[in-house]
N, C-alpha and C positions, 0 to 999 in steps of 0.2 A: 640470459643476459639481454639487456636492451641495447646497450652500446658498449664497445670496448671488449675486454676479455676478463675472465676470472683470474684468480691468483694462479700463477704458473706452478707446475710441480717442481720440486727441488728438495734440497736437504732441509728437513724440518728444524734442524738445529741452527740454521743460518737464515734469519729473517731479513727481508728487505724493506725499505721505507716506501711501500706501495699500499694502496687501499682500494677497495671496491665499495661504492656507496649504494645505500638503498634508494629507492625511487624518491621518497619524500625528502630525504636528506639532500639529495642532489638538487631537487627543485627549490628547496628553501635556501640553499647556499648559492646557487648559480642561476636561478630563475630559468630563462629560456636559452641560456648559453650552454654550449657543450662543456662538460667538466673534464673531458679527457686531457691528460697532460697537465692539468692545473694542480697547484699545491694547496693542501688543506692542513690546518693545525689541529692535532688531537692532543690535548694537554700540552706538554712541552715538545711534542714531536711534530715535525713537518714531513708530510707524506705526499707522494704523487698519485693522482687518481688514474687508474688504468681501466676502470669499467664501472658501469651502473647496472644494477639489477632491474629487471622488469618488475612491474607492480605485482606483488605476491599476496598482500594482505597479512592476516594473522594466522600462524600455524603453530600448534603446540604451545599456545599462550604467548608467542613471541611475534611482535610486529616486524615483519621482514622488510617493510618499507621505511622503517625508522632505525636502521642499523648501519654500521660501517664494519667491514670485514678486513682484517689485516692478517698477515702470515702468523702461524702459531708462535714461532720463536720471537717475533716482534711483539706480539701481544703479551707473551710471558715476561719479556723485559720491561714493557710498559707498566705492567701490574706487579712487577717484582715477585713473580711466582716461579716455582720450580716444577710444578705439575699442573695437569689439566683437571678441571672439576666437571666438565661436560663435553661430550662429543655428539655431533649430529651426523648420522649416516643416512645415505639415500640408497635404496635398493631398486633393482630394475623392475620388480614385480611385487604386488601386494602378497602374493603367495609365498614369497621368500622371507617375509617379516619374522616369523617365528624361528626359522632356521638360522637366519643371520643373528638374531637376538641371542640365541643359545650359544652360537659360536663366539660372539663377542664376549659374553660373560665367561666362557671357558678360557679364552685367551688371556683376558685380564686377570682372572683368578689364578691361572698358572704363573703369570709374571709377578703378581703381588703375593703369592703364596697364601692367599685367603680371598674369599668372595666378598669384596668390599665395594661392589658396584651394583647399581640397579639399572635394568634396561627397560625403558618405557617406549612402547610403540604407539603409533597413531590409533590403532585398534583399541589399545588399553585406555587411551584418553577418551576416545569416542564412547567406549563402554561406561566410563565414569560419568561423562556428561549425560549419557542416556539414563543412568540411574538417578542422577539429580533431576533431570527433566521429568522423569516418571513420577518422582515424589512431588514435584511442583504441579504436575498435571493432576494428580490425585487431590492435592490441596485446593487447586482451582475448581475441580469438579465438585468438591464438597461445598465450597463457597457458592458455586453456581446453583447447586441443589437447594441450599438454604434460601438463596435469592428467589428461586422459582417458587418455593413454598410460600415465602412472604408475599410475592406478587400474586400467587393464586388465592391466598386468603384475602388480599385486598380486592381482587376481582369478585370474590364471593360476597364480601361485605357490600360492595357497590351494588351488586345485583339484588341482594336481599333488601337493601334500602329502596331500590327501584321497584321491587315487587310491592313493598309496603306503601310506597307513594302512589302506585298505580293500581290499587285494589279495585277502585271504581271502574277503571278502564277494563280490567280483566273481567269483572262482573258483567259489564255491558257487552263485551265480546261474547261471553258465554251465553248471555240472554238472547243474543242475536243468532246463536247456533254454532259458535266456534267450538270445535272439539278440543279435548285435553291435549292431544298430540300437536295441534296447531299452536296452542298457547305455549306448550313446551318448546316447540321449534322456534317460536318468536323470541322468547327470552334467551334460549340457548344461542341463537344467531347473534343476539345483541352482545352476549358475553364473548363470543368468538371475535366479533368485530372490535370490541374493546381491547382484547388481547392482541389482535393483529395490528391495530394502530400503535399499541405500546411497543410491539416488536419492531415496527417501522422506525419509531423514534429512537429505540435502543440501537438499531443498526446505524442510523444516522450519527448518533453520538459516538458509537464505536469506530466508525470509519473516520470521523473527524479527529478522534484521538490518534488513530493509526497514521493519518496524513500529517498531523502535527509532529508526531515522533519521527516520521520519515523525513520531515523538513529539518528537524534538529539533528538527527543522526542519519545523514544521507547514505553512509556506507553500511548501515545495518539492514539486513533484509526484513522488511515488515509488510509483506504482501500476503494477506490471508487468502486461502483458496476460495473461489467464488461459490462453491457449494455450501459454504458456511451460511451465506445469506438465506438460501432456501431452508436449510436446517433450522436456523434461528426462528424464522417465521413459522415453520411447522411446529416447533416446540411451543412457541407462544400460543398457537391456536389449540394445541392439545391441552395446555394449561387452562385456556378459556373453556374448553369442553368439560374437563374434569371438575373444575371448581365452579363452573356455571350451571352444572347439572342440578345441584341441590336447590338453588333458588328457582330454577325453571320448573322443577317438579312441584315445588311449593306453590308456584303461581298456577300450574295446571290443575292442582287439587283444590283450588279455592271453590267454594260453593257460590254460585252466582247471586242467590238471594242474600246470603250473609255479606257478600262483597258489596252489593249495592246498598244494603242497610248500613254497613259500616262507613260508607262514604258520605252518608247524609248527615 
């Protein structure tokens, strides 16, 4: 609770006209005023505010800042219902989740003479989300691999064109005594530099998108780990090495005489 008190214990068959507000509801209705003791209208019902929940966010798919909580009997009369369709239970420790879940199912099954209830714990929800995120991660990894392949082919094509355009330069370097390894290193470093600059631009674009989404959705955690920056640049340079090796080797194998003759 942020202010006030929660619903007091009592006979669940006798509901009172009292209500506990979520943080966002209280702020939207009363702004900076204290809502304690004030009356609010819920449908055709007028109820007295006895407390406000502290900011809780979303749990189990429910936004706890955007709810109002009334006594069970009051809620059933408001909705013209004779039974509950959902109950939320809080346990003292995470280790008790499975035991409490089994006990709840056993009690309700005994009273209903059949097992017509499903118990869902936070662990089950987290497991389901983990499965979904794993599938999304594999899909994104496949898209990323295809993107890297396309980028690598683009680097290789650029370097092959560079080798073709600089045949006379390679021939002159070799005529002046440059070794094959030096020519190979020269073009390979050019490919790595090209990939590195592409990685820098990609990181800038990615961080720009993250900052933009963070501005639009301020309550959603969008802070990537900082090690991702180094990993992205490392992958970019590896792509430059792998796909720049073939053009670099082709440049290193050029015959200086043929290269100079071809440039005339």
